[in-house]
Each structure stands twice: as structure tokens, then as C-alpha cells.
C-alpha positions as CSV (number, residue, x, y, z in Angstrom):
1,M,-23.3,-46.7,52.0
2,N,-27.0,-46.3,51.2
3,R,-29.2,-48.0,53.8
4,F,-32.2,-48.3,51.4
5,N,-32.7,-50.0,48.1
6,D,-34.3,-48.6,45.0
7,S,-37.8,-49.9,45.9
8,F,-37.7,-47.9,49.1
9,F,-38.2,-44.6,47.3
10,V,-41.2,-43.2,45.5
11,G,-39.1,-41.2,43.0
12,K,-35.6,-41.4,41.6
13,E,-34.4,-38.5,43.6
14,I,-34.7,-37.3,47.2
15,F,-35.9,-33.8,48.0
16,K,-32.9,-31.9,49.3
17,S,-34.9,-29.3,51.1
18,E,-37.3,-31.3,53.2
19,A,-38.2,-28.4,55.5
20,A,-39.5,-26.3,52.6
21,D,-41.5,-29.1,51.2
22,E,-43.1,-29.8,54.6
23,V,-44.6,-26.3,54.5
24,D,-45.9,-26.8,50.9
25,V,-47.4,-30.2,51.7
26,I,-49.1,-29.1,54.9
27,N,-50.6,-26.1,53.2
28,V,-52.0,-28.4,50.5
29,F,-53.4,-30.7,53.2
30,S,-55.1,-27.9,55.1
31,E,-57.2,-26.9,52.1
32,D,-60.5,-28.9,52.1
33,S,-58.8,-31.9,53.6
34,S,-62.0,-33.2,55.2
35,D,-64.0,-33.0,52.0
36,T,-61.3,-34.8,50.0
37,V,-61.1,-37.6,52.5
38,S,-64.9,-38.1,52.7
39,N,-65.5,-38.0,48.9
40,Q,-62.9,-40.6,47.9
41,S,-62.6,-44.3,48.4
42,P,-59.0,-45.0,49.3
43,T,-59.5,-48.7,49.6
44,A,-59.6,-49.0,45.8
45,P,-56.3,-49.1,44.0
46,T,-55.2,-45.6,42.9
47,S,-53.3,-44.6,39.8
48,L,-50.4,-42.2,40.3
49,N,-48.5,-40.7,37.4
50,N,-44.7,-40.3,37.2
51,S,-44.1,-43.0,39.9
52,R,-42.1,-46.1,39.5
53,N,-43.6,-49.5,39.1
54,R,-43.5,-51.5,42.3
55,R,-41.9,-55.0,42.4
56,P,-44.6,-57.4,43.6
57,R,-43.8,-59.8,46.5
58,N,-42.8,-63.2,45.4
59,Y,-43.9,-65.4,48.4
60,Q,-42.6,-68.6,46.8
61,N,-39.0,-67.3,46.9
62,W,-39.0,-66.4,50.5
63,T,-36.5,-68.4,52.5
64,A,-39.2,-69.5,55.1
65,N,-41.6,-70.6,52.4
66,K,-38.9,-72.5,50.5
67,R,-37.9,-74.3,53.7
68,K,-41.6,-75.2,54.4
69,S,-42.1,-76.5,50.9
70,L,-39.0,-78.7,51.1
71,K,-40.0,-80.0,54.5
72,N,-43.5,-80.9,53.4
73,Q,-42.0,-82.8,50.4
74,G,-39.7,-84.7,52.7
75,K,-36.6,-83.3,51.1
76,A,-33.4,-82.2,52.7
77,H,-33.3,-78.6,53.9
78,I,-31.7,-76.2,56.3
79,S,-33.7,-75.6,59.5
80,K,-34.4,-72.1,60.9
81,R,-31.5,-72.6,63.3
82,G,-29.1,-73.5,60.5
83,R,-29.0,-77.2,61.0
84,L,-29.1,-79.6,58.1
85,V,-32.2,-81.8,58.1
86,E,-31.8,-84.9,56.1
87,A,-34.4,-86.1,53.6
88,R,-37.1,-88.5,54.6
89,K,-36.2,-92.2,54.0
90,M,-38.4,-95.3,53.9
91,G,-37.5,-97.7,56.7
92,P,-37.2,-101.5,56.5
93,P,-40.2,-103.7,56.6
94,C,-41.4,-105.3,59.8
95,N,-41.1,-108.9,61.0
96,C,-44.4,-109.2,62.8
97,K,-46.8,-112.2,62.9
98,L,-49.1,-110.4,60.4
99,E,-46.4,-110.9,57.7
100,C,-46.9,-107.4,56.4
101,G,-43.9,-107.8,54.2
102,K,-45.6,-110.5,52.1
103,K,-48.8,-108.4,51.8
104,I,-47.1,-105.2,50.6
105,L,-44.1,-105.8,48.3
106,E,-41.0,-103.6,48.5
107,A,-41.8,-101.9,45.1
108,E,-45.3,-101.1,46.3
109,R,-43.9,-99.6,49.5
110,E,-41.7,-97.3,47.5
111,D,-44.6,-96.1,45.4
112,I,-46.6,-95.4,48.6
113,F,-43.7,-93.5,50.1
114,N,-43.1,-91.4,47.0
115,N,-46.8,-90.7,46.5
116,F,-47.3,-89.7,50.1
117,W,-44.5,-87.1,50.1
118,T,-45.4,-85.9,46.6
119,L,-48.6,-84.5,48.1
120,G,-46.4,-81.7,49.5
121,Q,-49.1,-80.3,51.8
122,K,-49.7,-81.0,55.5
123,E,-53.5,-81.0,55.0
124,K,-53.3,-83.7,52.3
125,Q,-50.9,-85.8,54.3
126,W,-53.3,-85.6,57.4
127,L,-56.2,-86.6,55.1
128,F,-54.2,-89.7,54.0
129,A,-53.5,-90.6,57.6
130,V,-57.1,-90.3,58.7
131,D,-58.3,-92.3,55.6
132,H,-55.8,-95.1,56.2
133,T,-56.2,-95.5,60.0
134,K,-59.1,-96.3,62.4
135,K,-59.3,-95.0,65.9
136,H,-61.2,-96.9,68.5
137,L,-61.2,-97.6,72.2
138,K,-58.8,-100.0,73.7
139,D,-60.0,-103.6,73.8
140,R,-58.3,-104.6,77.0
141,R,-57.2,-103.1,80.3
142,T,-54.7,-104.9,82.5
143,R,-55.9,-103.1,85.7
144,G,-59.3,-101.5,86.0
145,D,-58.3,-99.4,89.0
146,V,-55.4,-97.7,87.3
147,K,-56.2,-94.6,85.2
148,V,-53.9,-94.4,82.2
149,N,-53.5,-91.6,79.7
150,R,-54.0,-93.7,76.6
151,Q,-57.6,-94.4,76.1
152,F,-57.6,-95.1,72.3
153,T,-55.6,-97.2,69.9
154,Y,-55.3,-97.2,66.1
155,K,-55.5,-99.7,63.3
156,Y,-53.3,-99.1,60.3
157,Y,-53.8,-99.8,56.6
158,L,-51.8,-99.3,53.4
159,P,-53.2,-99.0,49.9
160,K,-52.6,-101.9,47.5
161,N,-53.4,-101.6,43.8
162,D,-55.4,-104.4,42.1
163,S,-54.2,-104.5,38.5
164,E,-57.1,-106.8,37.4
165,N,-59.9,-104.6,38.6
166,L,-58.0,-101.3,38.3
167,T,-58.8,-100.4,41.9
168,H,-56.9,-100.3,45.2
169,T,-57.8,-101.9,48.5
170,K,-56.6,-101.2,52.0
171,I,-54.5,-103.9,53.6
172,K,-54.2,-104.0,57.3
173,V,-50.7,-103.7,58.6
174,C,-49.0,-103.3,61.9
175,K,-47.9,-99.9,63.3
176,P,-44.2,-100.3,62.5
177,M,-44.9,-101.2,58.9
178,F,-47.2,-98.2,58.5
179,M,-44.7,-95.8,60.0
180,Q,-41.6,-97.2,58.3
181,T,-43.3,-97.2,54.9
182,L,-44.3,-93.5,55.1
183,G,-41.1,-92.5,57.0
184,V,-43.2,-90.7,59.7
185,S,-43.9,-91.0,63.4
186,E,-47.1,-91.5,65.3
187,V,-47.3,-87.8,65.9
188,L,-48.7,-87.3,62.3
189,V,-51.6,-89.7,63.0
190,R,-52.4,-88.2,66.3
191,T,-52.4,-84.7,65.0
192,A,-54.5,-85.7,62.0
193,W,-57.2,-87.2,64.2
194,Q,-57.2,-84.3,66.6
195,K,-57.9,-81.9,63.8
196,Y,-60.5,-84.2,62.2
197,E,-62.5,-84.7,65.5
198,K,-62.8,-81.0,66.2
199,S,-65.1,-80.3,63.3
200,G,-65.6,-83.5,61.3
201,A,-63.3,-82.2,58.6
202,L,-59.6,-81.6,58.6
203,L,-58.7,-78.1,59.8
204,K,-56.2,-76.0,57.9
205,D,-52.6,-76.0,59.1
206,M,-52.6,-72.8,61.2
207,R,-48.9,-72.6,62.0
208,G,-47.8,-69.1,61.2
209,H,-51.4,-68.0,60.7
210,H,-52.3,-67.2,64.3
211,V,-54.7,-64.3,65.0
212,N,-52.8,-62.6,67.8
213,K,-50.6,-60.5,65.5
214,R,-49.5,-57.3,67.0
215,K,-49.3,-55.2,63.8
216,V,-52.3,-55.6,61.6
217,I,-53.1,-53.3,58.7
218,T,-56.8,-52.4,58.9
219,D,-59.1,-50.9,56.3
220,E,-59.1,-47.5,58.0
221,M,-55.3,-47.5,58.1
222,V,-55.3,-48.1,54.4
223,Q,-57.8,-45.3,53.8
224,S,-55.6,-42.9,55.8
225,V,-52.5,-43.7,53.9
226,C,-54.1,-43.6,50.4
227,A,-55.8,-40.3,51.2
228,H,-52.5,-38.8,52.3
229,V,-50.6,-40.1,49.2
230,R,-53.2,-38.5,47.0
231,L,-52.9,-35.1,48.7
232,C,-49.1,-35.4,48.7
233,Y,-49.0,-36.1,45.0
234,A,-51.2,-33.1,44.3
235,S,-47.9,-31.1,44.2
236,S,-45.5,-32.0,41.4
237,K,-42.5,-31.4,43.7
238,N,-43.7,-33.8,46.3
239,R,-43.6,-36.7,43.9
240,K,-39.8,-36.8,44.5
241,L,-40.1,-37.4,48.2
242,S,-38.9,-40.7,49.5
243,C,-41.1,-43.0,51.5
244,P,-39.6,-42.1,54.9
245,Q,-40.0,-38.4,54.1
246,M,-43.6,-39.0,53.2
247,F,-44.2,-40.9,56.4
248,Q,-42.9,-38.0,58.5
249,L,-45.3,-35.7,56.7
250,Y,-48.1,-38.3,57.2
251,K,-47.6,-38.1,61.0
252,K,-47.9,-34.3,60.9
253,W,-50.9,-34.3,58.5
254,P,-53.9,-32.4,60.0
255,G,-56.4,-34.7,58.3
256,L,-55.0,-37.7,60.2
257,E,-57.3,-36.9,63.2
258,H,-60.2,-38.1,61.1
259,Y,-58.9,-41.7,61.4
260,C,-58.8,-44.0,64.4
261,D,-56.3,-46.4,63.0
262,K,-53.1,-44.9,61.6
263,A,-49.9,-46.3,60.2
264,T,-47.3,-46.4,62.9
265,T,-44.2,-47.4,61.0
266,V,-42.5,-46.7,57.7
267,R,-42.9,-50.4,56.9
268,Q,-46.7,-50.2,57.2
269,Y,-46.9,-47.0,55.2
270,R,-44.7,-48.5,52.4
271,D,-46.6,-51.8,52.3
272,I,-49.9,-50.0,51.9
273,M,-48.5,-47.8,49.1
274,N,-47.1,-50.8,47.3
275,S,-50.3,-53.0,47.5
276,H,-53.1,-50.4,47.3
277,I,-51.8,-47.8,44.8
278,K,-51.4,-48.5,41.2
279,N,-48.3,-47.2,39.6
280,S,-48.5,-46.2,36.0
């Protein structure tokens, strides 16, 4: 069974005599390799003839991105561990002394719930939470000599449309009414305020966008791969080499010593080829 799909190969066929081709390719590389590297700009997309068109990445169809989109919309989805997560539901109204249920009708609560989860992005949901809450110091302390963790408290508001003036006002409600209407927990409010207080503006959701990534494709790495592909395609026979075969020649390429950053895996080599080289 073939371990690789069609997009894994540069040509339609694999060179049968790899050892003979290595000699041809290395001989081509050894001739004026330094001049070729210095006179070209590999960062710009390159056009290669007789090569197959590459299938672009469709990030929206990735399983992780689909899961994230469903989660941000409050819809049912399968978690990363294979567990079924039910869709978000609006909870019942409260029975507090503020009589929040009389201020915000059930139909209005449903509209607020649907509009909140239609936002579909964490940043927009955090912005809604900051815009409809107020954070302030606690008004009372039962014991002054006891240090407690909670120093702040929140006031909660829900939007109410005014059909006469075509505007909406913020109606003060209790915490359970706010949380049950949106179908969220207080973690959303705390996280939103933590991000807002750091810079005065809501920071981007950085989950999955951390900077301590072990394998990073640098500009110099891109230059080395693009230069190698150009030289490799100088010979008509080498255009039938597969991507793993080209990577093996890449590691033996004498011109590689001119670069500090080099592609270390076939995946890096193939990704650079697909994204930085135009196929015609």
C-alpha cells in the first residue's frame, strides 16, 4: 500500500535510479552554486514548468477549526477527547428581589441569547461582557483583619430595545439572570476583564497562537529550499523526483553551507515548496 498521497510527489512518476540522479544533481549544484544563490530572491514565488498544481490548504475544513467554530457558536460538537459536548442552552429566569424577570421578558432573553452566540468569536463575546458589566471594589468587608482573595465585584446589565426611540438601554440585573440568559459562567466575565485591563483594549485570543513553537519556518530556510528547487529543476530528469528524494538531495547539497537555517524535515521542505513556489 502506498504510504504517500498524490500531493506528496512533485511529478507523476518516481525516479527509479536515485543513485544515478544524485550524481547528476550534485554536479549541477557544484557549478556556480554560490553565484546562483546570491543573485536570486527565493522568498518571492517561483514558477516551475511541468509541475503539478498544488492543492491549497483549506483551514476552515480542518477538524480542529470546525470544532472551534462550533464551540464559539454554542453548538453541539465532539471534543478533542471524543466526548459529546451539548449545545448551549438558556437557563431559567431568576427569582431575586430585583424582579429581573419583569424587566427582561422571555422573548427578549431569547433574542439576547441568540445574538450573543451568533457573534461566533471569543473576542466579540468578551467585548460584550465588558460592555455589559462594571467592575468595582467591594463595598463592604465583614472582617477587616482577614485578607480575602476577592477584592472586586461586578454589576451586570442586559440590553433592552426601546421600540419607540429605536434605541436600546442597559437594564441592571442580578448575576444569575445575566449568566442564565447568556448560558455562560462567570469565567467569561473574569477573562474578559483580565484581557481588557492589560492594555485598555481586548487582547486577541492567543490559544493555539503561542510563540514558543519548536519548529518555525524562517525566511532563510525558505531561501535555501527555493534555491535548491531551482537548481534541482535545472535538469529535466530531476523534475520527476519525489519530495522525499529531493529532500535527501537537499541535505547533501554543497550550497547548503551558505545558510544558517535549514529545513530539517520532509514536512518543512514540502510546505515551503507548496507555499512559495508557483506551479504552472
